Every structure is written in C-alpha cells, then in structure tokens.
C-alpha positions in Angstrom: -0.3 -0.4 -0.3 1.3 3.3 -1.1 2.6 5.5 2.0 1.0 9.1 2.7 3.9 11.3 0.8 5.3 14.3 2.9 5.9 17.9 1.1 9.4 17.1 0.4 8.3 13.9 -1.4 6.2 16.4 -3.8 8.8 18.6 -4.0 11.1 16.3 -5.5 8.5 14.7 -8.0 7.7 17.8 -9.2 11.5 19.1 -9.5 12.1 15.5 -11.6 9.1 16.0 -13.9 10.7 19.7 -14.6 7.7 21.6 -13.0 9.1 23.5 -10.0 11.9 26.1 -10.7 10.6 25.9 -14.2 6.7 26.6 -14.7 6.2 27.3 -10.8 8.2 28.6 -8.4 8.6 26.5 -4.7 5.1 26.9 -3.0 5.3 28.7 0.0 2.4 26.3 2.2 1.2 23.3 1.7 -1.9 21.5 2.9 -3.3 18.0 2.2 -6.8 18.0 0.9 -7.2 14.4 1.1 -6.5 11.1 -0.6 -8.8 9.8 -3.5 -8.6 5.9 -4.0 -5.7 6.6 -6.5 -4.6 10.1 -6.0 -3.0 12.3 -3.6 -4.1 15.6 -3.9 -2.3 18.6 -2.3 -3.4 22.7 -2.4 -0.5 24.9 -2.7 0.6 28.1 -2.8 3.3 29.8 -5.3 5.6 32.7 -4.7 3.2 34.7 -6.9 0.2 34.1 -4.1 -1.9 31.7 -7.1 -3.8 28.9 -4.9 -3.6 25.8 -6.7 -4.1 22.1 -6.6 -1.1 19.2 -7.5 -2.4 15.8 -7.7 0.2 13.0 -7.6 -1.0 9.1 -8.5 0.0 6.9 -6.2 0.8 4.5 -9.1 2.0 4.9 -12.5 -0.8 5.7 -15.2 -0.5 5.3 -19.0 0.4 8.5 -21.0 -2.5 8.5 -23.2 -5.1 8.2 -19.5 -3.1 11.4 -18.5 -3.2 12.9 -21.7 -6.8 11.8 -22.0 -7.9 13.5 -18.9 -6.1 16.7 -19.6 -7.6 17.1 -22.9 -11.1 16.7 -21.7 -10.6 19.3 -18.7 -9.1 21.6 -20.5 -12.1 21.4 -22.6 -14.8 21.4 -20.0 -12.7 24.5 -18.5 -13.2 26.5 -21.4 -16.8 26.2 -20.4 -16.8 27.1 -16.9 -17.4 23.7 -15.9 -14.1 22.5 -14.1 -11.0 24.3 -12.9 -8.2 25.0 -15.7 -5.2 23.0 -16.3 -2.3 24.7 -15.4 0.3 22.0 -16.3 -0.1 17.9 -16.4 3.2 15.6 -17.4 2.1 12.4 -19.2 5.2 10.4 -17.8 4.5 11.0 -14.0 0.8 11.7 -14.1 1.2 14.7 -12.1 -1.4 17.0 -12.7 -1.5 20.7 -11.6 -4.9 23.3 -11.8 -6.6 25.9 -10.1 -7.9 25.5 -7.0 -11.8 26.3 -6.8 -12.5 28.7 -4.0 -15.8 27.6 -2.5 -17.4 24.0 -1.0 -17.8 20.5 -2.1 -21.4 19.8 -2.6 -22.6 16.9 -0.1 -26.3 15.0 -0.1 -27.7 17.7 2.3 -26.5 20.4 -0.5 -28.8 18.7 -3.3 -32.3 18.4 -1.1 -31.7 22.6 -1.9 -34.0 23.0 -5.1 -31.8 25.6 -6.3 -28.6 23.5 -5.6 -30.0 20.8 -7.0 -31.0 22.9 -10.4 -27.5 24.0 -10.7 -25.9 20.8 -11.0 -28.4 19.2 -13.3 -27.8 22.4 -15.3 -24.1 22.2 -15.6 -24.5 18.5 -16.5 -27.1 19.3 -19.4 -24.5 21.6 -20.3 -21.4 19.1 -20.6 -23.5 16.8 -22.0 -24.4 18.7 -25.1 -20.8 20.5 -25.7 -20.2 20.4 -29.2 -16.7 18.4 -28.7 -15.5 14.9 -28.6 -14.0 13.8 -25.9 -11.3 11.1 -25.6 -11.6 7.9 -24.7 -15.0 6.2 -24.4 -16.9 4.6 -21.8 -19.4 1.6 -21.5 -20.8 1.1 -18.4 -23.3 -1.9 -19.2 -20.6 -3.8 -20.4 -18.7 -3.4 -17.3 -21.5 -4.5 -15.1 -22.1 -7.4 -17.3 -18.3 -8.9 -16.5 -18.4 -8.1 -13.0 -21.7 -10.1 -12.7 -20.4 -12.6 -13.9 -17.3 -13.0 -12.6 -19.6 -12.8 -9.4 -21.5 -15.6 -10.8 -18.0 -17.6 -11.5 -16.6 -17.3 -8.0 -17.3 -18.8 -4.7 -19.2 -16.4 -3.1 -22.1 -17.2 -1.1 -25.8 -17.0 -1.9 -27.7 -13.2 -1.1 -31.9 -14.0 -0.3 -33.6 -11.6 1.4 -36.9 -12.4 2.9 -39.2 -9.5 2.2 -42.3 -10.8 3.6 -44.3 -13.8 4.6 -45.2 -14.0 0.7 -42.0 -12.7 -1.2 -38.2 -13.1 -1.3 -35.7 -12.1 -3.3 -32.6 -14.4 -4.1 -30.0 -13.3 -5.9 -30.0 -15.6 -8.9 -33.0 -13.8 -9.6 -32.1 -10.5 -9.2 -29.1 -11.1 -11.1 -31.3 -12.4 -14.0 -33.4 -9.5 -13.6 -30.8 -7.0 -14.0 -29.1 -8.9 -17.0 -32.4 -8.0 -19.1 -32.5 -5.1 -18.2 -29.0 -4.0 -19.0 -29.7 -5.6 -22.6 -33.3 -3.6 -22.9 -30.9 -0.2 -21.8 -28.4 -0.9 -24.7 -31.1 -1.5 -27.2 -32.9 1.7 -26.4 -29.6 4.1 -26.2 -28.7 7.7 -27.3 -25.5 8.8 -28.7 -22.3 9.0 -26.3 -22.0 12.4 -25.0 -18.9 14.1 -23.4 -19.2 12.7 -19.4 -17.7 13.3 -16.5 -17.9 9.7 -15.7 -17.7 9.8 -11.9 -20.5 12.5 -11.2 -21.1 12.3 -7.5 -21.7 14.7 -4.6 -18.2 14.7 -3.7 -16.7 15.6 -7.1 -19.0 18.3 -7.3 -17.9 22.3 -6.1 -20.2 25.4 -5.3 -17.7 28.4 -5.7 -18.2 31.6 -3.8 -20.2 33.4 -6.4 -22.6 30.0 -6.6 -21.6 28.5 -10.0 -20.8 25.0 -10.1 -17.9 23.4 -11.3 -16.9 19.4 -11.8 -13.7 18.4 -10.3 -11.7 14.7 -10.6 -12.1 14.4 -14.7 -9.9 11.0 -14.2 -12.8 9.3 -15.5 -14.0 11.3 -17.9 -14.9 10.3 -21.7 -17.7 9.6 -24.4 -20.6 7.7 -22.5 -24.2 7.3 -21.8 -25.8 11.1 -20.8 -28.5 8.9 -18.8 -26.6 6.8 -16.9 -24.3 9.8 -15.6 -27.8 11.9 -14.2 -28.3 8.5 -13.1 -25.3 8.4 -10.8 -25.3 11.7 -9.4 -29.2 11.4 -8.3 -28.2 8.2 -6.9 -25.3 9.7 -4.6 -27.7 12.9 -3.7 -30.0 10.0 -2.2 -33.3 12.1 -2.8 -36.6 11.4 -1.8 -39.0 10.6 -4.3 -41.1 13.6 -5.1 -36.7 15.6 -5.0 -36.4 12.8 -7.7 -39.2 13.7 -9.7 -38.4 16.9 -10.1 -34.9 16.6 -10.9 -35.9 14.4 -13.8 -38.5 17.3 -14.7 -35.5 19.8 -14.6 -32.8 17.6 -16.7 -35.3 16.4 -19.3 -38.1 17.7 -21.3 -41.7 17.4 -20.7 -42.0 14.8 -23.7 -38.8 12.9 -23.0 -40.2 9.8 -21.8 -37.1 7.6 -23.0 -34.7 9.7 -21.1 -36.9 9.4 -18.0 -37.4 5.6 -17.8 -34.1 5.2 -19.4 -32.4 7.4 -15.8 -35.1 5.1 -13.4 -33.7 1.8 -14.6 -29.8 3.3 -14.0 -31.2 3.9 -10.5 -31.9 0.3 -9.7 -29.2 -0.8 -11.5 -26.6 1.6 -9.6 -27.3 0.0 -5.9 -26.7 -3.8 -7.7 -23.4 -2.5 -9.1 -22.6 -1.9 -5.4 -23.8 -5.5 -4.4 -21.1 -7.2 -7.0 -18.4 -4.4 -6.2 -18.4 -5.2 -2.4 -19.4 -8.9 -3.0 -16.1 -9.1 -5.3 -14.2 -7.0 -2.7 -15.0 -9.6 -0.3 -13.4 -12.4 -1.9 -10.0 -10.5 -2.2 -7.7 -13.4 -0.5 -5.0 -10.4 0.7 -7.9 -8.7 2.9 -8.3 -9.4 6.4 -11.3 -11.2 7.9 -12.5 -7.9 9.6 -12.3 -6.2 6.2 -14.1 -8.8 4.5 -17.2 -9.0 6.7 -17.2 -5.2 6.4 -17.4 -5.3 2.6 -19.9 -8.3 3.1 -21.7 -6.3 5.6 -22.2 -3.2 3.1 -22.6 -5.8 -0.1 -25.9 -7.1 2.0 -27.5 -3.6 2.7 -26.8 -2.5 -1.0 -29.0 -5.8 -1.9 -31.8 -4.6 -0.2 -31.8 -1.2 -1.8 -32.0 -3.1 -5.3 -34.7 -5.2 -4.0 -36.5 -2.6 -2.5 -36.1 -0.5 -6.5 -37.4 -3.6 -8.0 -40.8 -3.6 -6.2 -41.5 0.1 -7.1 -44.1 1.0 -9.7 -42.4 3.7 -11.3 -39.2 1.3 -11.9 -41.8 -1.2 -13.4 -43.3 1.3 -15.7 -40.0 2.5 -17.0 -39.2 -0.7 -18.1 -42.6 -1.8 -19.5 -42.3 1.5 -21.6 -38.7 1.0 -22.9 -39.8 -3.2 -23.8 -42.9 -1.8 -25.5 -41.1 1.5 -27.7 -40.0 0.9 -31.2 -37.0 -0.3 -31.5 -34.5 2.4 -33.2 
C-alpha cells in the first residue's frame, strides 16, 4: 500500500517532472486536501500568491490516460465546467490545476432545489458540448463482466425475505438486472461528453454560486442517462425531489430519457452489490475487512430489492420494452 507523501516527496516529484523551478516556484504553503483511491491531492500556494491544486498518482498511469484527462478537462474548463489545467505531465501523471474557492457539495445540499437545479443544468451543458472527448466508456459492459465474475466465484448466495409471501434471491435479481442491461443497450442515445464520476464529492459550488466539476480522471464519451442517474443516486433524494430533478434535466415529453434514468437508478446499487461482493473475496484482505465488505454488500442488496418492487421502476421497464426499436 502506498504511504502518505510528504511535502518533500511531492517537491522532489515536481522537480523531477521539470515543473518546479521552471514553471512554478517552490510553494510557500502546503496542505493535503485528501487521499482519493488512486491519488494524493495537495493544495499549494506559489510565490506569486496563486492557490493551486497538485494531484500526484499513487501508482504510475499510462501516458494516454493522463493525456485524455488533460484534454477533456481543458475542454470542460473552457466552458466554465471545471478548473483550468495549469500543467500536466504524462510521464508521472502529475496534474496542476486551479484551486476552486468554494465548498464541496453534500447529499444534504442536493435537497435544496436551487442547488440541485444548478448541478443538473451544468451536467446538461456538459452533455451538449460540441466536442468529442477522448476515451469512451461502456458502463453496461463493465457491469455484465462484474456480474459474470461474481457468478463464477465461490461467493455465498444472497437472499432477502421481504414478507411472508415475497423473497428475493441473488440469482433471481441477477437475471432481472441482466435483462435490464440488454434493454438499456438496445434503447440508448448517442454517446456524449461525460464526467463519468459525477457524484456529490466531485461537485464544487464556488463562492459566486457557480457549479464546477472536479476529478476528470475517468471522463470520456459516455451515456448521459447513466451519468444523471449516478448523480441522483449519490444525492439520496426523496421521491418528490427525484421527480422534480428529472423535470429539470429532461423535456416534458422525453419519456425515453426518464425511463432509462429510472432503470439506471435501480442498476447502480446492484452494481455496488457486485463490487462489495467481489471485494469480500479478495484473498489478501483481513477477516474484518471481508466481513465489512459483506455487510455493505447486503445493505446494497436490500436497496436493489426495494427498487425492483417500485411501481415507477416497473412502468419504466414496460415503456422501454414496448417502445419501437430505433
């Protein structure tokens, strides 16, 4: 496991990458902003007083990955949807960008209609950019691969007794979800520019109230309905707020987009069932870590079962099944 980098460690990396002393002076102040799963994030201030953010990968990244991220983020920044990239190095994956002076959005913030509206309109603006992002994502393909890997494993079966008449088991739910992924693929819009990790902690509200997205590492061409669903799921909205959110993003007669987004909302927690289940099978994890992953898996499984029983979910599936194929 990678260790926490110190200021001296980051300084050496930046000097080796020919960033310090050539493009930037040695920062006067440093502060760790946090540790993502794959990066260390540092806030620094150079000698001219400009606040910057330095991202240092924990593991080496491919040159193409860093180049694609930089290209996509610069296009988004040109439309005021993300921080400007000040420097990037494809060899090390180090990226230097503007520091966004504001606050990170929380699920509680998304309960405020004006904030929720601004986020969805920013996402809609991103999806309509007249550009082609580098890299293409296929969420549904990845989901099916994770499902097959889990089924081929020795993981114990999952079951949930809803009441004395109804019970859900993993194979039953899995068959339903695989059916839905095929339905979503048949009925899909053209790929568009996507952030591809649009969850609340990757959204910033600046002091002037504008919304910008951070962490463009996974950005590329993708499915806009999956992206909207991913944000709405992370926002943990009530049913009424969810309905209002769909009204903000979609035109009144866009039943196609609404139906696909609702189905994605059911698939996303199922995907976490798979992710936590696969995590619990990793041989190098401690017993406590495996038990924790298993517990989270069961909690997500209940979310899936609750979603499968919702009337709106069933209506969305029926609409797509009866819709004429493009």
